[in-house]
VOPAGU-2260 file (C-alpha; in pm, 1 decimal, decimal comma):
REM VOPAGU-2260
SITE   aa  ch    i         X         Y         Z
SITE  UNK   A    0   -2083,0    -516,6   -2306,2
SITE  UNK   A    1   -1891,4    -692,7   -2585,2
SITE  UNK   A    2   -1783,2    -962,6   -2342,5
SITE  UNK   A    3   -2140,8    -999,6   -2218,4
SITE  UNK   A    4   -2265,8   -1037,9   -2573,3
SITE  UNK   A    5   -1990,4   -1290,6   -2640,2
SITE  UNK   A    6   -2103,9   -1506,5   -2352,8
SITE  UNK   A    7   -2468,0   -1476,4   -2452,7
SITE  UNK   A    8   -2375,3   -1593,1   -2802,4
SITE  UNK   A    9   -2181,6   -1886,4   -2662,4
SITE  UNK   A   10   -2464,7   -1982,6   -2430,7
SITE  UNK   A   11   -2713,7   -1975,9   -2714,0
SITE  UNK   A   12   -2503,4   -2234,3   -2892,7
SITE  UNK   A   13   -2439,0   -2459,3   -2591,6
SITE  UNK   A   14   -2750,5   -2445,6   -2371,5
SITE  UNK   A   15   -3050,5   -2629,1   -2504,2
SITE  UNK   A   16   -3314,9   -2417,5   -2329,1
SITE  UNK   A   17   -3162,3   -2139,2   -2121,8
SITE  UNK   A   18   -3476,2   -1932,1   -2081,0
SITE  UNK   A   19   -3637,1   -2195,6   -1860,8
SITE  UNK   A   20   -3457,2   -2046,1   -1560,7
SITE  UNK   A   21   -3666,7   -1732,2   -1592,5
SITE  UNK   A   22   -3985,8   -1913,4   -1501,9
SITE  UNK   A   23   -4116,6   -1782,9   -1166,9
SITE  UNK   A   24   -4201,8   -2130,0   -1035,4
SITE  UNK   A   25   -4099,6   -2489,7   -1081,3
SITE  UNK   A   26   -3721,7   -2453,0   -1041,8
SITE  UNK   A   27   -3561,1   -2769,8    -913,0
SITE  UNK   A   28   -3264,4   -2723,4    -683,2
SITE  UNK   A   29   -3104,0   -3058,5    -761,4
SITE  UNK   A   30   -2785,8   -3188,7    -601,0
SITE  UNK   A   31   -2510,4   -2928,5    -603,9
SITE  UNK   A   32   -2150,5   -3007,1    -525,5
SITE  UNK   A   33   -2049,4   -2883,5    -181,2
SITE  UNK   A   34   -1712,7   -2824,7     -18,8
SITE  UNK   A   35   -1624,8   -2827,5     349,1
SITE  UNK   A   36   -1482,4   -2523,2     524,8
SITE  UNK   A   37   -1166,5   -2670,4     680,2
SITE  UNK   A   38   -1193,8   -2496,8    1018,9
SITE  UNK   A   39   -1543,9   -2627,5    1094,9
SITE  UNK   A   40   -1649,6   -2887,4     839,1
SITE  UNK   A   41   -1951,5   -2675,4     741,1
SITE  UNK   A   42   -2031,4   -2734,4     373,9
SITE  UNK   A   43   -2123,6   -2475,0     112,2
SITE  UNK   A   44   -2199,9   -2496,2    -258,8
SITE  UNK   A   45   -1882,1   -2492,3    -467,4
SITE  UNK   A   46   -2018,5   -2218,6    -698,7
SITE  UNK   A   47   -2112,7   -1884,7    -548,5
SITE  UNK   A   48   -2196,3   -1537,0    -675,4
SITE  UNK   A   49   -1983,8   -1223,4    -699,0
SITE  UNK   A   50   -2147,9    -879,5    -694,6
SITE  UNK   A   51   -1871,2    -643,0    -808,8
SITE  UNK   A   52   -2018,4    -394,4   -1061,5
SITE  UNK   A   53   -2315,6    -618,7   -1145,5
SITE  UNK   A   54   -2515,7    -545,1    -825,2
SITE  UNK   A   55   -2421,2    -175,8    -806,2
SITE  UNK   A   56   -2764,1     -82,2    -943,9
SITE  UNK   A   57   -2955,8      93,9    -667,0
SITE  UNK   A   58   -3069,7     375,5    -899,1
SITE  UNK   A   59   -3169,0     152,6   -1191,5
SITE  UNK   A   60   -3504,4     -17,2   -1132,6
SITE  UNK   A   61   -3476,9    -252,1   -1430,2
SITE  UNK   A   62   -3125,9    -365,4   -1337,7
SITE  UNK   A   63   -3230,3    -404,1    -973,1
SITE  UNK   A   64   -3518,7    -627,9   -1079,2
SITE  UNK   A   65   -3271,8    -833,6   -1281,4
SITE  UNK   A   66   -3043,5    -861,5    -977,0
SITE  UNK   A   67   -3339,0    -977,6    -769,9
SITE  UNK   A   68   -3430,4   -1245,9   -1023,0
SITE  UNK   A   69   -3067,3   -1355,3   -1043,3
SITE  UNK   A   70   -3045,1   -1395,7    -665,7
SITE  UNK   A   71   -3373,5   -1587,3    -664,0
SITE  UNK   A   72   -3252,7   -1828,1    -933,0
SITE  UNK   A   73   -2915,8   -1860,4    -758,4
SITE  UNK   A   74   -3076,7   -1966,4    -430,3
SITE  UNK   A   75   -3341,8   -2185,3    -592,3
SITE  UNK   A   76   -3072,9   -2378,2    -778,7
SITE  UNK   A   77   -2868,8   -2438,4    -465,2
SITE  UNK   A   78   -2624,8   -2146,9    -460,6
SITE  UNK   A   79   -2523,1   -2012,7    -121,4
SITE  UNK   A   80   -2214,3   -1788,4     -97,9
SITE  UNK   A   81   -2270,4   -1429,0    -210,7
SITE  UNK   A   82   -1968,2   -1199,1    -193,0
SITE  UNK   A   83   -1969,8    -818,5    -176,2
SITE  UNK   A   84   -1771,5    -520,1     -45,7
SITE  UNK   A   85   -1819,9    -153,9      48,1
SITE  UNK   A   86   -1591,9     -87,8    -249,7
SITE  UNK   A   87   -1870,0    -212,2    -479,1
SITE  UNK   A   88   -2095,5      92,8    -459,5
SITE  UNK   A   89   -2456,0      -2,5    -377,8
SITE  UNK   A   90   -2394,6    -377,8    -412,5
SITE  UNK   A   91   -2422,7    -447,1     -38,7
SITE  UNK   A   92   -2747,9    -254,2     -11,2
SITE  UNK   A   93   -2898,6    -419,3    -318,4
SITE  UNK   A   94   -2790,8    -765,8    -205,3
SITE  UNK   A   95   -2933,3    -717,1     143,5
SITE  UNK   A   96   -3257,8    -561,9      25,5
SITE  UNK   A   97   -3341,8    -820,0    -241,1
SITE  UNK   A   98   -3242,2   -1106,3      -9,7
SITE  UNK   A   99   -3487,8    -970,3     247,7
SITE  UNK   A  100   -3760,9    -926,8     -12,9
SITE  UNK   A  101   -3713,0   -1287,4    -122,3
SITE  UNK   A  102   -3674,0   -1416,1     235,9
SITE  UNK   A  103   -3337,3   -1570,9     150,7
SITE  UNK   A  104   -3122,4   -1472,4     448,2
SITE  UNK   A  105   -3135,4   -1817,2     608,2
SITE  UNK   A  106   -3041,4   -1983,4     278,7
SITE  UNK   A  107   -2744,7   -1765,9     184,2
SITE  UNK   A  108   -2385,8   -1757,2     308,3
SITE  UNK   A  109   -2312,3   -1384,2     295,0
SITE  UNK   A  110   -1957,3   -1248,3     272,3
SITE  UNK   A  111   -1826,7    -895,1     253,6
SITE  UNK   A  112   -1509,4    -702,8     330,4
SITE  UNK   A  113   -1352,3    -418,0     523,1
SITE  UNK   A  114   -1174,6    -172,1     296,2
SITE  UNK   A  115   -1034,5     118,0     491,4
SITE  UNK   A  116    -747,4     228,0     714,4
SITE  UNK   A  117    -761,4     246,2    1093,9
SITE  UNK   A  118    -938,4      58,1    1370,4
SITE  UNK   A  119   -1233,6     290,0    1431,2
SITE  UNK   A  120   -1292,2     349,0    1059,8
SITE  UNK   A  121   -1286,1     -25,3    1005,9
SITE  UNK   A  122   -1533,7     -90,2    1285,9
SITE  UNK   A  123   -1774,3     171,0    1150,1
SITE  UNK   A  124   -1746,1      40,7     794,0
SITE  UNK   A  125   -1805,0    -317,9     901,9
SITE  UNK   A  126   -2106,6    -219,4    1110,0
SITE  UNK   A  127   -2249,1     -32,9     811,6
SITE  UNK   A  128   -2190,2    -331,3     584,3
SITE  UNK   A  129   -2360,3    -573,9     820,3
SITE  UNK   A  130   -2658,0    -339,9     854,8
SITE  UNK   A  131   -2693,7    -319,2     476,5
SITE  UNK   A  132   -2652,2    -689,4     413,3
SITE  UNK   A  133   -2867,5    -808,6     700,6
SITE  UNK   A  134   -3142,2    -551,3     628,9
SITE  UNK   A  135   -3218,5    -500,7     996,4
SITE  UNK   A  136   -3217,5    -871,0    1086,1
SITE  UNK   A  137   -3032,6    -998,5    1390,4
SITE  UNK   A  138   -2760,2   -1258,7    1376,5
SITE  UNK   A  139   -2394,9   -1276,3    1271,8
SITE  UNK   A  140   -2255,6   -1212,3     926,7
SITE  UNK   A  141   -2115,9   -1531,1     779,2
SITE  UNK   A  142   -1780,2   -1397,2     657,6
SITE  UNK   A  143   -1592,8   -1068,4     690,0
SITE  UNK   A  144   -1270,5   -1034,7     490,3
SITE  UNK   A  145    -991,7    -777,6     482,3
SITE  UNK   A  146   -1019,2    -642,1     128,2
SITE  UNK   A  147    -694,7    -645,7     -71,0
SITE  UNK   A  148    -497,1    -679,1     253,7
SITE  UNK   A  149    -568,0    -314,5     343,3
SITE  UNK   A  150    -446,4    -256,4     703,9
SITE  UNK   A  151    -463,9    -628,3     779,2
SITE  UNK   A  152    -269,6    -594,0    1103,9
SITE  UNK   A  153    -534,3    -357,5    1239,5
SITE  UNK   A  154    -852,4    -527,8    1119,3
SITE  UNK   A  155    -775,2    -893,8    1195,7
SITE  UNK   A  156    -750,1    -840,1    1574,0
SITE  UNK   A  157   -1085,3    -660,0    1562,4
SITE  UNK   A  158   -1238,1    -945,5    1365,7
SITE  UNK   A  159   -1103,0   -1207,7    1604,9
SITE  UNK   A  160   -1278,6   -1022,1    1884,2
SITE  UNK   A  161   -1597,5    -997,4    1679,9
SITE  UNK   A  162   -1584,0   -1370,4    1609,7
SITE  UNK   A  163   -1564,5   -1445,9    1981,7
SITE  UNK   A  164   -1858,5   -1212,6    2041,5
SITE  UNK   A  165   -2064,1   -1382,5    1771,1
SITE  UNK   A  166   -2081,8   -1081,7    1537,9
SITE  UNK   A  167   -1914,6   -1271,4    1252,1
SITE  UNK   A  168   -1879,6   -1643,8    1196,6
SITE  UNK   A  169   -1562,6   -1647,8     985,7
SITE  UNK   A  170   -1285,1   -1405,2     894,2
SITE  UNK   A  171   -1052,2   -1388,9     598,1
SITE  UNK   A  172    -817,5   -1196,7     368,8
SITE  UNK   A  173    -845,7   -1121,0      -2,1
SITE  UNK   A  174    -665,0    -998,7    -310,0
SITE  UNK   A  175    -715,9   -1017,5    -685,6
SITE  UNK   A  176    -364,3    -981,7    -828,1
SITE  UNK   A  177     -81,9   -1232,6    -859,1
SITE  UNK   A  178     162,8    -972,4    -729,9
SITE  UNK   A  179       0,8   -1000,1    -387,0
SITE  UNK   A  180      21,4   -1379,4    -359,2
SITE  UNK   A  181     333,8   -1374,5    -142,5
SITE  UNK   A  182     163,0   -1139,7     103,6
SITE  UNK   A  183    -149,5   -1355,9     104,0
SITE  UNK   A  184      61,4   -1662,1     179,9
SITE  UNK   A  185     228,1   -1481,8     469,4
SITE  UNK   A  186    -111,8   -1378,7     603,9
SITE  UNK   A  187    -264,6   -1725,3     598,5
SITE  UNK   A  188      44,6   -1889,2     746,2
SITE  UNK   A  189      97,5   -1637,8    1025,8
SITE  UNK   A  190    -254,8   -1523,0    1113,5
SITE  UNK   A  191    -555,9   -1710,5    1243,1
SITE  UNK   A  192    -783,6   -1673,9     939,6
SITE  UNK   A  193   -1057,7   -1903,5     812,0
SITE  UNK   A  194   -1077,6   -1793,2     447,1
SITE  UNK   A  195    -856,5   -1660,9     172,3
SITE  UNK   A  196    -993,2   -1511,2    -149,4
SITE  UNK   A  197    -766,6   -1499,2    -454,7
SITE  UNK   A  198    -767,2   -1483,6    -834,5
SITE  UNK   A  199    -726,9   -1815,7   -1014,5
SITE  UNK   A  200    -817,3   -1943,8   -1360,6
SITE  UNK   A  201    -664,3   -2111,1   -1664,9
SITE  UNK   A  202    -565,3   -1761,6   -1780,1
SITE  UNK   A  203    -428,9   -1662,8   -1435,8
SITE  UNK   A  204    -290,3   -1985,8   -1284,1
SITE  UNK   A  205     -15,3   -1831,6   -1066,5
SITE  UNK   A  206    -185,7   -1929,9    -739,8
SITE  UNK   A  207     -89,2   -2289,4    -818,3
SITE  UNK   A  208     278,1   -2213,9    -765,5
SITE  UNK   A  209     260,8   -2191,9    -384,7
SITE  UNK   A  210     -50,7   -2022,5    -258,2
SITE  UNK   A  211    -312,4   -2295,3    -299,1
SITE  UNK   A  212     -82,3   -2552,5    -141,8
SITE  UNK   A  213     -22,1   -2312,6     146,9
SITE  UNK   A  214    -398,3   -2286,5     200,4
SITE  UNK   A  215    -429,6   -2665,1     212,8
SITE  UNK   A  216    -144,1   -2690,5     459,7
SITE  UNK   A  217    -287,7   -2412,6     676,0
SITE  UNK   A  218    -645,5   -2542,8     676,1
SITE  UNK   A  219    -779,2   -2225,9     516,1
SITE  UNK   A  220   -1086,9   -2222,2     292,4
SITE  UNK   A  221   -1030,5   -2072,6     -53,9
SITE  UNK   A  222   -1270,0   -1849,5    -249,2
SITE  UNK   A  223   -1172,1   -1789,2    -611,6
SITE  UNK   A  224   -1234,7   -1453,7    -778,3
SITE  UNK   A  225   -1176,2   -1356,8   -1143,1
SITE  UNK   A  226   -1256,4   -1710,5   -1267,2
SITE  UNK   A  227   -1300,4   -1581,4   -1622,9
SITE  UNK   A  228   -1013,4   -1328,3   -1604,7
SITE  UNK   A  229   -1266,4   -1043,5   -1602,5
SITE  UNK   A  230   -1441,7   -1184,4   -1910,4
SITE  UNK   A  231   -1129,9   -1202,7   -2127,5
SITE  UNK   A  232   -1153,4   -1582,1   -2148,2
SITE  UNK   A  233   -1490,0   -1563,3   -2324,6
SITE  UNK   A  234   -1347,3   -1325,9   -2582,7
SITE  UNK   A  235   -1075,7   -1580,2   -2650,1
SITE  UNK   A  236   -1318,0   -1866,4   -2715,9
SITE  UNK   A  237   -1567,5   -1658,4   -2914,3
SITE  UNK   A  238   -1693,6   -1862,1   -3208,1
SITE  UNK   A  239   -1505,7   -2172,3   -3092,4
SITE  UNK   A  240   -1693,9   -2496,4   -3021,3
SITE  UNK   A  241   -1645,0   -2675,8   -2693,6
SITE  UNK   A  242   -1381,6   -2948,3   -2715,5
SITE  UNK   A  243   -1539,9   -3293,8   -2754,4
SITE  UNK   A  244   -1391,5   -3410,0   -2424,3
SITE  UNK   A  245   -1597,6   -3148,6   -2235,8
SITE  UNK   A  246   -1884,6   -3396,7   -2249,4
SITE  UNK   A  247   -1677,9   -3642,1   -2044,3
SITE  UNK   A  248   -1724,1   -3420,2   -1739,2
SITE  UNK   A  249   -2070,6   -3294,9   -1826,4
SITE  UNK   A  250   -1963,3   -2941,4   -1920,1
SITE  UNK   A  251   -2230,5   -2790,4   -2144,9
SITE  UNK   A  252   -2074,5   -2445,2   -2188,0
SITE  UNK   A  253   -1736,7   -2276,0   -2179,0
SITE  UNK   A  254   -1827,9   -2123,7   -1842,2
SITE  UNK   A  255   -1892,3   -2466,3   -1695,1
SITE  UNK   A  256   -1567,1   -2602,0   -1838,0
SITE  UNK   A  257   -1368,3   -2310,3   -1692,1
SITE  UNK   A  258   -1539,2   -2340,1   -1353,1
SITE  UNK   A  259   -1502,8   -2718,1   -1331,3
SITE  UNK   A  260   -1130,8   -2676,7   -1400,1
SITE  UNK   A  261   -1109,1   -2444,3   -1098,7
SITE  UNK   A  262   -1330,9   -2643,7    -863,1
SITE  UNK   A  263   -1127,7   -2957,5    -934,4
SITE  UNK   A  264    -830,7   -2816,1    -745,8
SITE  UNK   A  265    -841,3   -2972,1    -395,6
SITE  UNK   A  266    -772,7   -2640,5    -221,2
SITE  UNK   A  267   -1074,0   -2462,2    -372,3
SITE  UNK   A  268   -1381,7   -2424,9    -153,8
SITE  UNK   A  269   -1595,1   -2194,6    -369,3
SITE  UNK   A  270   -1563,3   -1995,0    -690,9
SITE  UNK   A  271   -1758,8   -1668,5    -726,5
SITE  UNK   A  272   -1825,7   -1562,1   -1087,0
SITE  UNK   A  273   -2001,0   -1226,9   -1092,8
SITE  UNK   A  274   -2320,7   -1184,1   -1291,1
SITE  UNK   A  275   -2659,5   -1013,0   -1289,0
SITE  UNK   A  276   -2804,2   -1251,4   -1546,8
SITE  UNK   A  277   -3038,9   -1530,6   -1433,1
SITE  UNK   A  278   -2933,3   -1729,3   -1740,6
SITE  UNK   A  279   -2565,1   -1697,0   -1658,4
SITE  UNK   A  280   -2606,9   -1776,0   -1289,5
SITE  UNK   A  281   -2796,0   -2094,3   -1377,7
SITE  UNK   A  282   -2525,7   -2189,1   -1626,9
SITE  UNK   A  283   -2253,8   -2125,6   -1368,0
SITE  UNK   A  284   -2426,2   -2344,9   -1111,1
SITE  UNK   A  285   -2428,6   -2624,0   -1367,8
SITE  UNK   A  286   -2055,9   -2654,2   -1298,5
SITE  UNK   A  287   -2141,6   -2775,2    -947,5
SITE  UNK   A  288   -2298,6   -3093,2   -1082,7
SITE  UNK   A  289   -2156,6   -3406,7   -1241,2
SITE  UNK   A  290   -1794,8   -3508,8   -1273,9
SITE  UNK   A  291   -1485,5   -3296,0   -1225,1
SITE  UNK   A  292   -1169,4   -3325,1   -1433,3
SITE  UNK   A  293    -884,8   -3526,5   -1287,3
SITE  UNK   A  294    -524,6   -3405,4   -1318,1
SITE  UNK   A  295    -469,6   -3531,8   -1673,0
SITE  UNK   A  296    -797,8   -3381,8   -1790,9
SITE  UNK   A  297    -718,6   -3048,3   -1625,1
SITE  UNK   A  298    -390,1   -3034,6   -1816,1
SITE  UNK   A  299    -574,1   -3119,4   -2136,6
SITE  UNK   A  300    -831,4   -2843,8   -2080,6
SITE  UNK   A  301    -561,5   -2586,1   -2008,8
SITE  UNK   A  302    -355,0   -2687,2   -2312,0
SITE  UNK   A  303    -659,9   -2673,3   -2537,6
SITE  UNK   A  304    -753,8   -2325,1   -2415,3
SITE  UNK   A  305    -401,2   -2186,6   -2442,6
SITE  UNK   A  306    -368,0   -2319,8   -2798,0
SITE  UNK   A  307    -670,9   -2122,3   -2919,3
């Protein structure tokens, strides 16, 4: 909660009129930056939405209503990729239900994960996840990923078969810790996967050492998790004004500056900050507009942040 309050304080100082996103009508989608999925050329918005913890609210009517409004604002402002997992409690169910209520299924790129051991257990879990996320609708899930590389050798062959059958459109592998980067690199170089999800930020830049280059070389799309280092980056900039050069790339908040730094890496396809706040999701999507920092500016941003 302290980190959430920190970001709200920062937004109040950097967004001119944040509450406008709460209006039920009149939201303009605008032009959002899109990135191509290397395997197919299909383009998706460079800023997505993570649901870990924030959408695990099935038994809280007020929080569920907030999640619904957040997903509405996300889609209305051009967001597409929503990422979940059976590990995230009721997040899949909430995401699927509110997407159906808002008639958003055709506008969203929905991703989830398999997080269990064994072929049959994996098949059952994936079927359950698709049922929750699709809310009874027919059609393939956009992306199924092996969560934290759990039993990858078992689940990837299943997913390749499902892809051929049209049950999923893309398959991938994920992790959230730098200690797993070597295993992620091995997976994307040796297995036929379309996506890799990994942690990457100014505070956690280790993926730059080899992994992001490996994704480029392998033609694998990259989803970035932990873009704010689980909120720790906002605590670090609490009370600090944006650097003057942030205006050069149109960054109006610390969140936008952090996200633009990530999106500017050529390997990155989409970054998925997690939030249940309509204000925050609108702010995040602001990073998918305007200029991105070039190499020299990225170094300057990182140096500035690390000096705080």
